[in-house]
PQR file with spaces between the fields and no chain letter, atoms N, CA, C, O and H, PARSE charges and radii, in Angstrom:
ATOM       1  N    MET     1     -73.325  -26.333  -13.896 -0.4000 1.5000
ATOM       2  CA   MET     1     -73.992  -24.995  -15.037 -0.0000 2.0000
ATOM       3  C    MET     1     -72.975  -23.880  -14.188  0.5500 1.7000
ATOM       4  O    MET     1     -72.572  -23.667  -13.045 -0.5500 1.4000
ATOM       5  N    TYR     2     -72.860  -23.337  -15.559 -0.4000 1.5000
ATOM       6  CA   TYR     2     -71.690  -21.775  -15.242 -0.0000 2.0000
ATOM       7  C    TYR     2     -72.960  -20.970  -16.010  0.5500 1.7000
ATOM       8  O    TYR     2     -73.817  -21.343  -16.812 -0.5500 1.4000
ATOM       9  H    TYR     2     -73.188  -23.510  -16.488  0.4000 1.0000
ATOM      10  N    ARG     3     -72.655  -19.685  -15.366 -0.4000 1.5000
ATOM      11  CA   ARG     3     -73.290  -18.096  -15.845 -0.0000 2.0000
ATOM      12  C    ARG     3     -75.004  -18.644  -16.627  0.5500 1.7000
ATOM      13  O    ARG     3     -75.416  -18.235  -17.712 -0.5500 1.4000
ATOM      14  H    ARG     3     -71.959  -19.383  -14.715  0.4000 1.0000
ATOM      15  N    LEU     4     -75.653  -19.517  -15.815 -0.4000 1.5000
ATOM      16  CA   LEU     4     -77.178  -19.329  -15.522 -0.0000 2.0000
ATOM      17  C    LEU     4     -77.810  -17.760  -15.327  0.5500 1.7000
ATOM      18  O    LEU     4     -78.049  -17.371  -14.184 -0.5500 1.4000
ATOM      19  H    LEU     4     -75.318  -19.849  -14.933  0.4000 1.0000
ATOM      20  N    ALA     5     -78.082  -16.841  -16.546 -0.4000 1.5000
ATOM      21  CA   ALA     5     -78.467  -15.407  -16.108 -0.0000 2.0000
ATOM      22  C    ALA     5     -80.297  -15.330  -16.878  0.5500 1.7000
ATOM      23  O    ALA     5     -80.684  -15.861  -17.919 -0.5500 1.4000
ATOM      24  H    ALA     5     -77.888  -17.157  -17.475  0.4000 1.0000
ATOM      25  N    VAL     6     -80.798  -14.789  -16.254 -0.4000 1.5000
ATOM      26  CA   VAL     6     -82.073  -14.172  -16.924 -0.0000 2.0000
ATOM      27  C    VAL     6     -82.303  -12.974  -16.517  0.5500 1.7000
ATOM      28  O    VAL     6     -82.308  -12.852  -15.292 -0.5500 1.4000
ATOM      29  H    VAL     6     -80.484  -14.358  -15.408  0.4000 1.0000
ATOM      30  N    LEU     7     -82.520  -11.929  -17.203 -0.4000 1.5000
ATOM      31  CA   LEU     7     -82.835  -10.705  -17.141 -0.0000 2.0000
ATOM      32  C    LEU     7     -84.041   -9.932  -16.231  0.5500 1.7000
ATOM      33  O    LEU     7     -85.186  -10.158  -16.624 -0.5500 1.4000
ATOM      34  H    LEU     7     -82.517  -12.028  -18.198  0.4000 1.0000
ATOM      35  N    PRO     8     -83.959   -9.418  -15.552 -0.5600 1.5000
ATOM      36  CA   PRO     8     -84.616   -9.107  -14.569  0.2800 2.0000
ATOM      37  C    PRO     8     -85.669   -8.705  -15.024  0.5500 1.7000
ATOM      38  O    PRO     8     -86.528   -8.765  -14.145 -0.5500 1.4000
ATOM      39  N    GLU     9     -86.119   -8.257  -16.108 -0.4000 1.5000
ATOM      40  CA   GLU     9     -87.358   -7.933  -16.575 -0.0000 2.0000
ATOM      41  C    GLU     9     -88.404   -9.018  -17.003  0.5500 1.7000
ATOM      42  O    GLU     9     -89.615   -9.009  -17.220 -0.5500 1.4000
ATOM      43  H    GLU     9     -85.421   -8.208  -16.822  0.4000 1.0000
ATOM      44  N    TYR    10     -87.360  -10.004  -17.030 -0.4000 1.5000
ATOM      45  CA   TYR    10     -88.547  -11.721  -17.191 -0.0000 2.0000
ATOM      46  C    TYR    10     -88.085  -12.633  -16.215  0.5500 1.7000
ATOM      47  O    TYR    10     -88.043  -13.840  -16.455 -0.5500 1.4000
ATOM      48  H    TYR    10     -86.376  -10.011  -16.853  0.4000 1.0000
ATOM      49  N    ARG    11     -87.750  -12.176  -15.184 -0.4000 1.5000
ATOM      50  CA   ARG    11     -87.310  -13.357  -14.222 -0.0000 2.0000
ATOM      51  C    ARG    11     -88.857  -13.779  -13.482  0.5500 1.7000
ATOM      52  O    ARG    11     -89.697  -12.893  -13.637 -0.5500 1.4000
ATOM      53  H    ARG    11     -87.784  -11.196  -14.989  0.4000 1.0000
ATOM      54  N    GLY    12     -89.231  -14.730  -12.879 -0.4000 1.5000
ATOM      55  CA   GLY    12     -90.484  -15.168  -12.714 -0.0000 2.0000
ATOM      56  C    GLY    12     -91.584  -15.507  -13.077  0.5500 1.7000
ATOM      57  O    GLY    12     -92.746  -15.591  -12.679 -0.5500 1.4000
ATOM      58  H    GLY    12     -88.549  -15.450  -12.753  0.4000 1.0000
ATOM      59  N    HIS    13     -90.780  -15.738  -14.183 -0.4000 1.5000
ATOM      60  CA   HIS    13     -91.585  -16.421  -15.485 -0.0000 2.0000
ATOM      61  C    HIS    13     -91.665  -17.732  -15.707  0.5500 1.7000
ATOM      62  O    HIS    13     -92.383  -18.209  -16.587 -0.5500 1.4000
ATOM      63  H    HIS    13     -89.836  -15.670  -14.507  0.4000 1.0000
ATOM      64  N    GLY    14     -90.641  -18.687  -14.613 -0.4000 1.5000
ATOM      65  CA   GLY    14     -89.684  -20.126  -15.404 -0.0000 2.0000
ATOM      66  C    GLY    14     -88.904  -20.098  -16.252  0.5500 1.7000
ATOM      67  O    GLY    14     -88.541  -21.181  -16.710 -0.5500 1.4000
ATOM      68  H    GLY    14     -90.058  -18.300  -13.899  0.4000 1.0000
ATOM      69  N    ILE    15     -88.454  -19.109  -16.683 -0.4000 1.5000
ATOM      70  CA   ILE    15     -87.500  -18.779  -17.851 -0.0000 2.0000
ATOM      71  C    ILE    15     -86.096  -20.084  -17.473  0.5500 1.7000
ATOM      72  O    ILE    15     -85.746  -21.038  -18.167 -0.5500 1.4000
ATOM      73  H    ILE    15     -88.749  -18.229  -16.310  0.4000 1.0000
ATOM      74  N    ALA    16     -85.456  -19.523  -15.847 -0.4000 1.5000
ATOM      75  CA   ALA    16     -84.297  -20.133  -15.576 -0.0000 2.0000
ATOM      76  C    ALA    16     -84.567  -21.499  -15.200  0.5500 1.7000
ATOM      77  O    ALA    16     -83.611  -22.250  -15.391 -0.5500 1.4000
ATOM      78  H    ALA    16     -85.740  -18.748  -15.282  0.4000 1.0000
ATOM      79  N    ARG    17     -85.568  -22.011  -14.737 -0.4000 1.5000
ATOM      80  CA   ARG    17     -86.433  -23.556  -14.156 -0.0000 2.0000
ATOM      81  C    ARG    17     -86.112  -24.293  -15.464  0.5500 1.7000
ATOM      82  O    ARG    17     -85.347  -25.257  -15.510 -0.5500 1.4000
ATOM      83  H    ARG    17     -86.345  -21.401  -14.582  0.4000 1.0000
ATOM      84  N    ARG    18     -86.939  -23.619  -16.840 -0.4000 1.5000
ATOM      85  CA   ARG    18     -86.756  -23.831  -18.541 -0.0000 2.0000
ATOM      86  C    ARG    18     -85.224  -24.434  -18.386  0.5500 1.7000
ATOM      87  O    ARG    18     -85.013  -25.623  -18.149 -0.5500 1.4000
ATOM      88  H    ARG    18     -87.561  -22.837  -16.804  0.4000 1.0000
ATOM      89  N    LEU    19     -84.537  -23.778  -18.496 -0.4000 1.5000
ATOM      90  CA   LEU    19     -83.122  -23.592  -18.554 -0.0000 2.0000
ATOM      91  C    LEU    19     -82.231  -24.852  -17.790  0.5500 1.7000
ATOM      92  O    LEU    19     -81.497  -25.723  -18.257 -0.5500 1.4000
ATOM      93  H    LEU    19     -84.709  -22.812  -18.688  0.4000 1.0000
ATOM      94  N    VAL    20     -82.626  -24.543  -16.489 -0.4000 1.5000
ATOM      95  CA   VAL    20     -82.107  -25.887  -16.219 -0.0000 2.0000
ATOM      96  C    VAL    20     -82.709  -27.149  -16.490  0.5500 1.7000
ATOM      97  O    VAL    20     -82.057  -28.165  -16.730 -0.5500 1.4000
ATOM      98  H    VAL    20     -83.222  -23.835  -16.110  0.4000 1.0000
ATOM      99  N    GLU    21     -83.753  -27.096  -16.459 -0.4000 1.5000
ATOM     100  CA   GLU    21     -83.973  -28.601  -16.988 -0.0000 2.0000
ATOM     101  C    GLU    21     -83.367  -29.207  -18.226  0.5500 1.7000
ATOM     102  O    GLU    21     -82.813  -30.301  -18.327 -0.5500 1.4000
ATOM     103  H    GLU    21     -84.283  -26.271  -16.264  0.4000 1.0000
ATOM     104  N    ALA    22     -83.622  -28.092  -19.349 -0.4000 1.5000
ATOM     105  CA   ALA    22     -82.802  -28.378  -20.800 -0.0000 2.0000
ATOM     106  C    ALA    22     -81.638  -28.476  -20.527  0.5500 1.7000
ATOM     107  O    ALA    22     -81.172  -28.731  -21.637 -0.5500 1.4000
ATOM     108  H    ALA    22     -84.073  -27.203  -19.267  0.4000 1.0000
ATOM     109  N    GLY    23     -80.587  -28.456  -19.664 -0.4000 1.5000
ATOM     110  CA   GLY    23     -79.346  -28.253  -19.523 -0.0000 2.0000
ATOM     111  C    GLY    23     -79.258  -29.599  -18.618  0.5500 1.7000
ATOM     112  O    GLY    23     -78.182  -30.197  -18.598 -0.5500 1.4000
ATOM     113  H    GLY    23     -80.966  -28.249  -18.762  0.4000 1.0000
ATOM     114  N    HIS    24     -80.342  -30.083  -17.879 -0.4000 1.5000
ATOM     115  CA   HIS    24     -80.222  -31.623  -17.024 -0.0000 2.0000
ATOM     116  C    HIS    24     -80.289  -32.623  -18.554  0.5500 1.7000
ATOM     117  O    HIS    24     -79.383  -33.429  -18.766 -0.5500 1.4000
ATOM     118  H    HIS    24     -81.215  -29.597  -17.895  0.4000 1.0000
ATOM     119  N    GLU    25     -81.268  -32.485  -19.395 -0.4000 1.5000
ATOM     120  CA   GLU    25     -81.980  -32.901  -20.485 -0.0000 2.0000
ATOM     121  C    GLU    25     -80.421  -33.639  -21.678  0.5500 1.7000
ATOM     122  O    GLU    25     -80.363  -34.812  -22.048 -0.5500 1.4000
ATOM     123  H    GLU    25     -82.004  -31.830  -19.222  0.4000 1.0000
ATOM     124  N    ARG    26     -79.415  -32.585  -22.012 -0.4000 1.5000
ATOM     125  CA   ARG    26     -78.961  -32.214  -22.382 -0.0000 2.0000
ATOM     126  C    ARG    26     -77.277  -33.195  -21.907  0.5500 1.7000
ATOM     127  O    ARG    26     -76.418  -33.753  -22.589 -0.5500 1.4000
ATOM     128  H    ARG    26     -79.462  -31.633  -21.711  0.4000 1.0000
ATOM     129  N    LEU    27     -77.463  -32.992  -20.476 -0.4000 1.5000
ATOM     130  CA   LEU    27     -76.229  -33.636  -19.595 -0.0000 2.0000
ATOM     131  C    LEU    27     -76.707  -34.926  -19.229  0.5500 1.7000
ATOM     132  O    LEU    27     -75.897  -35.854  -19.233 -0.5500 1.4000
ATOM     133  H    LEU    27     -78.161  -32.538  -19.922  0.4000 1.0000
ATOM     134  N    ARG    28     -77.896  -35.135  -18.914 -0.4000 1.5000
ATOM     135  CA   ARG    28     -78.127  -36.862  -19.150 -0.0000 2.0000
ATOM     136  C    ARG    28     -78.308  -37.798  -20.299  0.5500 1.7000
ATOM     137  O    ARG    28     -78.482  -39.016  -20.354 -0.5500 1.4000
ATOM     138  H    ARG    28     -78.554  -34.382  -18.911  0.4000 1.0000
ATOM     139  N    ALA    29     -78.218  -36.905  -21.157 -0.4000 1.5000
ATOM     140  CA   ALA    29     -78.044  -37.466  -23.201 -0.0000 2.0000
ATOM     141  C    ALA    29     -76.645  -37.888  -22.965  0.5500 1.7000
ATOM     142  O    ALA    29     -76.397  -39.093  -23.017 -0.5500 1.4000
ATOM     143  H    ALA    29     -78.077  -35.916  -21.113  0.4000 1.0000
ATOM     144  N    LYS    30     -75.406  -36.774  -22.633 -0.4000 1.5000
ATOM     145  CA   LYS    30     -74.433  -37.100  -22.682 -0.0000 2.0000
ATOM     146  C    LYS    30     -73.424  -38.243  -21.384  0.5500 1.7000
ATOM     147  O    LYS    30     -72.220  -38.491  -21.318 -0.5500 1.4000
ATOM     148  H    LYS    30     -75.607  -35.795  -22.591  0.4000 1.0000
ATOM     149  N    GLY    31     -74.618  -38.701  -20.514 -0.4000 1.5000
ATOM     150  CA   GLY    31     -74.656  -39.600  -19.361 -0.0000 2.0000
ATOM     151  C    GLY    31     -73.756  -39.107  -18.085  0.5500 1.7000
ATOM     152  O    GLY    31     -73.020  -39.877  -17.469 -0.5500 1.4000
ATOM     153  H    GLY    31     -75.596  -38.500  -20.567  0.4000 1.0000
ATOM     154  N    ALA    32     -73.909  -37.752  -17.778 -0.4000 1.5000
ATOM     155  CA   ALA    32     -74.018  -37.287  -17.074 -0.0000 2.0000
ATOM     156  C    ALA    32     -74.627  -37.286  -15.564  0.5500 1.7000
ATOM     157  O    ALA    32     -75.650  -36.607  -15.482 -0.5500 1.4000
ATOM     158  H    ALA    32     -74.507  -37.125  -18.278  0.4000 1.0000
ATOM     159  N    ARG    33     -74.292  -37.786  -14.587 -0.4000 1.5000
ATOM     160  CA   ARG    33     -74.942  -38.172  -13.475 -0.0000 2.0000
ATOM     161  C    ARG    33     -74.444  -37.748  -11.607  0.5500 1.7000
ATOM     162  O    ARG    33     -74.474  -38.235  -10.477 -0.5500 1.4000
ATOM     163  H    ARG    33     -73.461  -38.338  -14.654  0.4000 1.0000
ATOM     164  N    ARG    34     -73.942  -36.288  -12.494 -0.4000 1.5000
ATOM     165  CA   ARG    34     -73.673  -35.337  -11.361 -0.0000 2.0000
ATOM     166  C    ARG    34     -74.268  -34.006  -11.914  0.5500 1.7000
ATOM     167  O    ARG    34     -74.521  -34.037  -13.118 -0.5500 1.4000
ATOM     168  H    ARG    34     -73.917  -35.893  -13.412  0.4000 1.0000
ATOM     169  N    VAL    35     -74.575  -32.686  -11.167 -0.4000 1.5000
ATOM     170  CA   VAL    35     -74.307  -31.588  -11.907 -0.0000 2.0000
ATOM     171  C    VAL    35     -73.958  -30.322  -10.874  0.5500 1.7000
ATOM     172  O    VAL    35     -75.005  -29.851  -10.430 -0.5500 1.4000
ATOM     173  H    VAL    35     -74.370  -32.661  -10.188  0.4000 1.0000
ATOM     174  N    THR    36     -73.281  -29.940  -10.590 -0.4000 1.5000
ATOM     175  CA   THR    36     -72.596  -28.772   -9.687 -0.0000 2.0000
ATOM     176  C    THR    36     -73.189  -26.736  -10.049  0.5500 1.7000
ATOM     177  O    THR    36     -72.958  -25.958  -10.975 -0.5500 1.4000
ATOM     178  H    THR    36     -72.430  -30.323  -10.951  0.4000 1.0000
ATOM     179  N    ALA    37     -73.775  -26.658   -9.096 -0.4000 1.5000
ATOM     180  CA   ALA    37     -74.137  -25.003   -9.952 -0.0000 2.0000
ATOM     181  C    ALA    37     -73.194  -24.262   -8.705  0.5500 1.7000
ATOM     182  O    ALA    37     -73.153  -24.586   -7.518 -0.5500 1.4000
ATOM     183  H    ALA    37     -73.962  -27.290   -8.345  0.4000 1.0000
ATOM     184  N    LEU    38     -72.354  -23.006   -9.498 -0.4000 1.5000
ATOM     185  CA   LEU    38     -71.531  -22.612   -8.589 -0.0000 2.0000
ATOM     186  C    LEU    38     -72.654  -21.160   -7.834  0.5500 1.7000
ATOM     187  O    LEU    38     -73.591  -20.800   -8.545 -0.5500 1.4000
ATOM     188  H    LEU    38     -72.387  -22.743  -10.462  0.4000 1.0000
ATOM     189  N    VAL    39     -72.491  -20.557   -6.664 -0.4000 1.5000
ATOM     190  CA   VAL    39     -73.054  -19.734   -7.063 -0.0000 2.0000
ATOM     191  C    VAL    39     -72.379  -18.182   -5.552  0.5500 1.7000
ATOM     192  O    VAL    39     -72.082  -18.393   -4.376 -0.5500 1.4000
ATOM     193  H    VAL    39     -71.729  -20.850   -6.086  0.4000 1.0000
ATOM     194  N    ALA    40     -72.377  -17.321   -6.036 -0.4000 1.5000
ATOM     195  CA   ALA    40     -71.407  -16.545   -5.216 -0.0000 2.0000
ATOM     196  C    ALA    40     -72.634  -16.178   -3.591  0.5500 1.7000
ATOM     197  O    ALA    40     -73.808  -15.812   -3.637 -0.5500 1.4000
ATOM     198  H    ALA    40     -72.619  -17.149   -6.992  0.4000 1.0000
ATOM     199  N    HIS    41     -71.760  -16.462   -2.320 -0.4000 1.5000
ATOM     200  CA   HIS    41     -72.645  -16.284   -1.193 -0.0000 2.0000
ATOM     201  C    HIS    41     -73.489  -15.459   -1.908  0.5500 1.7000
ATOM     202  O    HIS    41     -74.057  -16.032   -2.838 -0.5500 1.4000
ATOM     203  H    HIS    41     -70.806  -16.759   -2.283  0.4000 1.0000
ATOM     204  N    GLU    42     -73.771  -14.178   -1.745 -0.4000 1.5000
ATOM     205  CA   GLU    42     -74.733  -12.372   -2.007 -0.0000 2.0000
ATOM     206  C    GLU    42     -75.312  -12.798   -2.686  0.5500 1.7000
ATOM     207  O    GLU    42     -76.265  -12.031   -2.826 -0.5500 1.4000
ATOM     208  H    GLU    42     -73.310  -13.713   -0.989  0.4000 1.0000
ATOM     209  N    GLU    43     -75.483  -14.028   -3.621 -0.4000 1.5000
ATOM     210  CA   GLU    43     -76.584  -14.151   -4.827 -0.0000 2.0000
ATOM     211  C    GLU    43     -78.083  -14.716   -4.294  0.5500 1.7000
ATOM     212  O    GLU    43     -78.458  -15.726   -4.889 -0.5500 1.4000
ATOM     213  H    GLU    43     -74.709  -14.651   -3.507  0.4000 1.0000
ATOM     214  N    ALA    44     -78.955  -14.218   -3.292 -0.4000 1.5000
ATOM     215  CA   ALA    44     -79.706  -14.732   -2.458 -0.0000 2.0000
ATOM     216  C    ALA    44     -80.931  -15.564   -3.521  0.5500 1.7000
ATOM     217  O    ALA    44     -81.367  -16.711   -3.421 -0.5500 1.4000
ATOM     218  H    ALA    44     -78.651  -13.397   -2.809  0.4000 1.0000
ATOM     219  N    ALA    45     -81.234  -14.562   -4.465 -0.4000 1.5000
ATOM     220  CA   ALA    45     -82.425  -14.779   -5.797 -0.0000 2.0000
ATOM     221  C    ALA    45     -81.316  -16.343   -6.313  0.5500 1.7000
ATOM     222  O    ALA    45     -81.735  -17.487   -6.138 -0.5500 1.4000
ATOM     223  H    ALA    45     -80.880  -13.630   -4.547  0.4000 1.0000
ATOM     224  N    ALA    46     -80.333  -16.132   -6.750 -0.4000 1.5000
ATOM     225  CA   ALA    46     -79.677  -17.376   -7.271 -0.0000 2.0000
ATOM     226  C    ALA    46     -79.982  -18.761   -6.292  0.5500 1.7000
ATOM     227  O    ALA    46     -80.590  -19.749   -6.703 -0.5500 1.4000
ATOM     228  H    ALA    46     -79.993  -15.203   -6.892  0.4000 1.0000
ATOM     229  N    SER    47     -79.476  -18.622   -5.037 -0.4000 1.5000
ATOM     230  CA   SER    47     -79.246  -19.719   -3.972 -0.0000 2.0000
ATOM     231  C    SER    47     -80.602  -20.053   -4.106  0.5500 1.7000
ATOM     232  O    SER    47     -80.618  -21.235   -4.451 -0.5500 1.4000
ATOM     233  H    SER    47     -78.982  -17.819   -4.703  0.4000 1.0000
ATOM     234  N    ALA    48     -81.782  -19.615   -4.011 -0.4000 1.5000
ATOM     235  CA   ALA    48     -83.051  -20.029   -4.277 -0.0000 2.0000
ATOM     236  C    ALA    48     -83.619  -20.552   -5.029  0.5500 1.7000
ATOM     237  O    ALA    48     -84.546  -21.321   -4.776 -0.5500 1.4000
ATOM     238  H    ALA    48     -81.769  -18.655   -3.731  0.4000 1.0000
ATOM     239  N    LEU    49     -82.992  -20.117   -6.727 -0.4000 1.5000
ATOM     240  CA   LEU    49     -83.985  -20.705   -7.662 -0.0000 2.0000
ATOM     241  C    LEU    49     -83.096  -22.058   -7.525  0.5500 1.7000
ATOM     242  O    LEU    49     -83.815  -22.978   -7.135 -0.5500 1.4000
ATOM     243  H    LEU    49     -82.239  -19.491   -6.932  0.4000 1.0000
ATOM     244  N    TRP    50     -81.762  -22.451   -7.726 -0.4000 1.5000
ATOM     245  CA   TRP    50     -81.100  -23.888   -6.732 -0.0000 2.0000
ATOM     246  C    TRP    50     -81.781  -24.621   -5.814  0.5500 1.7000
ATOM     247  O    TRP    50     -81.752  -25.851   -5.817 -0.5500 1.4000
ATOM     248  H    TRP    50     -81.178  -21.704   -8.043  0.4000 1.0000
ATOM     249  N    PHE    51     -82.496  -23.864   -4.897 -0.4000 1.5000
ATOM     250  CA   PHE    51     -83.088  -24.705   -4.022 -0.0000 2.0000
ATOM     251  C    PHE    51     -84.213  -25.356   -4.799  0.5500 1.7000
ATOM     252  O    PHE    51     -84.357  -26.579   -4.816 -0.5500 1.4000
ATOM     253  H    PHE    51     -82.520  -22.864   -4.895  0.4000 1.0000
ATOM     254  N    ALA    52     -85.115  -24.404   -5.528 -0.4000 1.5000
ATOM     255  CA   ALA    52     -86.251  -24.498   -5.818 -0.0000 2.0000
ATOM     256  C    ALA    52     -86.591  -25.731   -6.805  0.5500 1.7000
ATOM     257  O    ALA    52     -87.665  -26.292   -7.021 -0.5500 1.4000
ATOM     258  H    ALA    52     -84.998  -23.411   -5.514  0.4000 1.0000
ATOM     259  N    VAL    53     -84.956  -26.016   -7.467 -0.4000 1.5000
ATOM     260  CA   VAL    53     -84.759  -26.789   -8.599 -0.0000 2.0000
ATOM     261  C    VAL    53     -84.449  -27.961   -8.390  0.5500 1.7000
ATOM     262  O    VAL    53     -84.230  -28.765   -9.295 -0.5500 1.4000
ATOM     263  H    VAL    53     -84.084  -25.560   -7.291  0.4000 1.0000
ATOM     264  N    GLY    54     -84.355  -28.355   -6.537 -0.4000 1.5000
ATOM     265  CA   GLY    54     -83.926  -29.465   -6.268 -0.0000 2.0000
ATOM     266  C    GLY    54     -82.496  -29.853   -5.844  0.5500 1.7000
ATOM     267  O    GLY    54     -82.219  -31.021   -5.570 -0.5500 1.4000
ATOM     268  H    GLY    54     -84.533  -27.701   -5.802  0.4000 1.0000
ATOM     269  N    TYR    55     -81.664  -28.933   -5.798 -0.4000 1.5000
ATOM     270  CA   TYR    55     -80.212  -28.661   -5.338 -0.0000 2.0000
ATOM     271  C    TYR    55     -79.890  -28.419   -4.168  0.5500 1.7000
ATOM     272  O    TYR    55     -80.620  -27.529   -3.731 -0.5500 1.4000
ATOM     273  H    TYR    55     -81.889  -27.985   -6.021  0.4000 1.0000
ATOM     274  N    ALA    56     -79.060  -28.810   -3.334 -0.4000 1.5000
ATOM     275  CA   ALA    56     -79.170  -28.556   -1.972 -0.0000 2.0000
ATOM     276  C    ALA    56     -77.534  -28.203   -2.005  0.5500 1.7000
ATOM     277  O    ALA    56     -76.974  -28.383   -3.086 -0.5500 1.4000
ATOM     278  H    ALA    56     -78.467  -29.532   -3.690  0.4000 1.0000
ATOM     279  N    ARG    57     -76.821  -27.762   -1.001 -0.4000 1.5000
ATOM     280  CA   ARG    57     -75.641  -26.689   -0.554 -0.0000 2.0000
ATOM     281  C    ARG    57     -74.908  -27.947    0.004  0.5500 1.7000
ATOM     282  O    ARG    57     -75.371  -28.678    0.880 -0.5500 1.4000
ATOM     283  H    ARG    57     -77.276  -27.615   -0.123  0.4000 1.0000
ATOM     284  N    ASP    58     -73.518  -28.130   -0.711 -0.4000 1.5000
ATOM     285  CA   ASP    58     -72.522  -28.668   -0.382 -0.0000 2.0000
ATOM     286  C    ASP    58     -71.584  -28.196    0.760  0.5500 1.7000
ATOM     287  O    ASP    58     -70.653  -27.402    0.625 -0.5500 1.4000
ATOM     288  H    ASP    58     -73.142  -27.536   -1.422  0.4000 1.0000
ATOM     289  N    GLU    59     -71.955  -28.779    1.853 -0.4000 1.5000
ATOM     290  CA   GLU    59     -71.231  -27.854    2.640 -0.0000 2.0000
ATOM     291  C    GLU    59     -69.829  -28.965    2.973  0.5500 1.7000
ATOM     292  O    GLU    59     -69.125  -28.675    3.940 -0.5500 1.4000
ATOM     293  H    GLU    59     -72.712  -29.424    1.963  0.4000 1.0000
ATOM     294  N    ARG    60     -69.463  -30.263    2.108 -0.4000 1.5000
ATOM     295  CA   ARG    60     -67.949  -30.473    2.582 -0.0000 2.0000
ATOM     296  C    ARG    60     -67.536  -30.004    1.809  0.5500 1.7000
ATOM     297  O    ARG    60     -66.310  -29.944    1.896 -0.5500 1.4000
ATOM     298  H    ARG    60     -70.035  -30.499    1.323  0.4000 1.0000
ATOM     299  N    ALA    61     -68.141  -29.365    0.570 -0.4000 1.5000
ATOM     300  CA   ALA    61     -66.651  -28.791   -0.696 -0.0000 2.0000
ATOM     301  C    ALA    61     -66.508  -26.794   -0.485  0.5500 1.7000
ATOM     302  O    ALA    61     -67.249  -25.826   -0.314 -0.5500 1.4000
ATOM     303  H    ALA    61     -69.137  -29.415    0.499  0.4000 1.0000
ATOM     304  N    THR    62     -65.437  -27.026   -0.601 -0.4000 1.5000
ATOM     305  CA   THR    62     -65.197  -25.448   -0.400 -0.0000 2.0000
ATOM     306  C    THR    62     -63.773  -25.240   -2.033  0.5500 1.7000
ATOM     307  O    THR    62     -62.793  -25.923   -2.333 -0.5500 1.4000
ATOM     308  H    THR    62     -64.835  -27.813   -0.740  0.4000 1.0000
ATOM     309  N    ARG    63     -64.436  -23.892   -2.717 -0.4000 1.5000
ATOM     310  CA   ARG    63     -63.875  -23.510   -3.814 -0.0000 2.0000
ATOM     311  C    ARG    63     -62.432  -22.720   -3.877  0.5500 1.7000
ATOM     312  O    ARG    63     -62.492  -21.537   -3.542 -0.5500 1.4000
ATOM     313  H    ARG    63     -65.232  -23.337   -2.474  0.4000 1.0000
ATOM     314  N    PHE    64     -61.643  -23.030   -4.115 -0.4000 1.5000
ATOM     315  CA   PHE    64     -60.777  -22.253   -4.382 -0.0000 2.0000
ATOM     316  C    PHE    64     -59.989  -21.946   -5.443  0.5500 1.7000
ATOM     317  O    PHE    64     -59.662  -22.803   -6.264 -0.5500 1.4000
ATOM     318  H    PHE    64     -61.594  -23.991   -4.387  0.4000 1.0000
ATOM     319  N    VAL    65     -59.545  -20.452   -5.532 -0.4000 1.5000
ATOM     320  CA   VAL    65     -59.358  -19.673   -6.685 -0.0000 2.0000
ATOM     321  C    VAL    65     -58.488  -18.709   -6.315  0.5500 1.7000
ATOM     322  O    VAL    65     -58.402  -18.456   -5.113 -0.5500 1.4000
ATOM     323  H    VAL    65     -59.811  -19.756   -4.865  0.4000 1.0000
ATOM     324  N    THR    66     -57.723  -18.026   -7.213 -0.4000 1.5000
ATOM     325  CA   THR    66     -56.355  -17.002   -7.266 -0.0000 2.0000
ATOM     326  C    THR    66     -56.575  -16.035   -8.788  0.5500 1.7000
ATOM     327  O    THR    66     -57.055  -16.233   -9.904 -0.5500 1.4000
ATOM     328  H    THR    66     -57.793  -18.231   -8.189  0.4000 1.0000
ATOM     329  N    THR    67     -56.100  -15.232   -8.267 -0.4000 1.5000
ATOM     330  CA   THR    67     -56.068  -14.321   -9.260 -0.0000 2.0000
ATOM     331  C    THR    67     -54.626  -13.668   -9.744  0.5500 1.7000
ATOM     332  O    THR    67     -53.736  -13.200   -9.034 -0.5500 1.4000
ATOM     333  H    THR    67     -55.709  -15.070   -7.360  0.4000 1.0000
ATOM     334  N    LEU    68     -54.678  -13.775  -10.999 -0.4000 1.5000
ATOM     335  CA   LEU    68     -52.744  -13.948  -11.409 -0.0000 2.0000
ATOM     336  C    LEU    68     -52.485  -12.258  -12.425  0.5500 1.7000
ATOM     337  O    LEU    68     -51.375  -11.973  -12.876 -0.5500 1.4000
ATOM     338  H    LEU    68     -55.401  -14.155  -11.576  0.4000 1.0000
């Protein structure tokens, strides 16, 4: 999942959860078996959402990036 966002005034109404569930349904239908969500370390609310919908933090992986 990439770039899931809900406007602040609409947060807390289950919209993000429904978006994640819809994404899961579409991915499952295409044969996906695993989903990754990228979350910035400082995004506590985003981390809370992913934990709430059943994701676990993967301590084995590190993301590497560069700016050109």
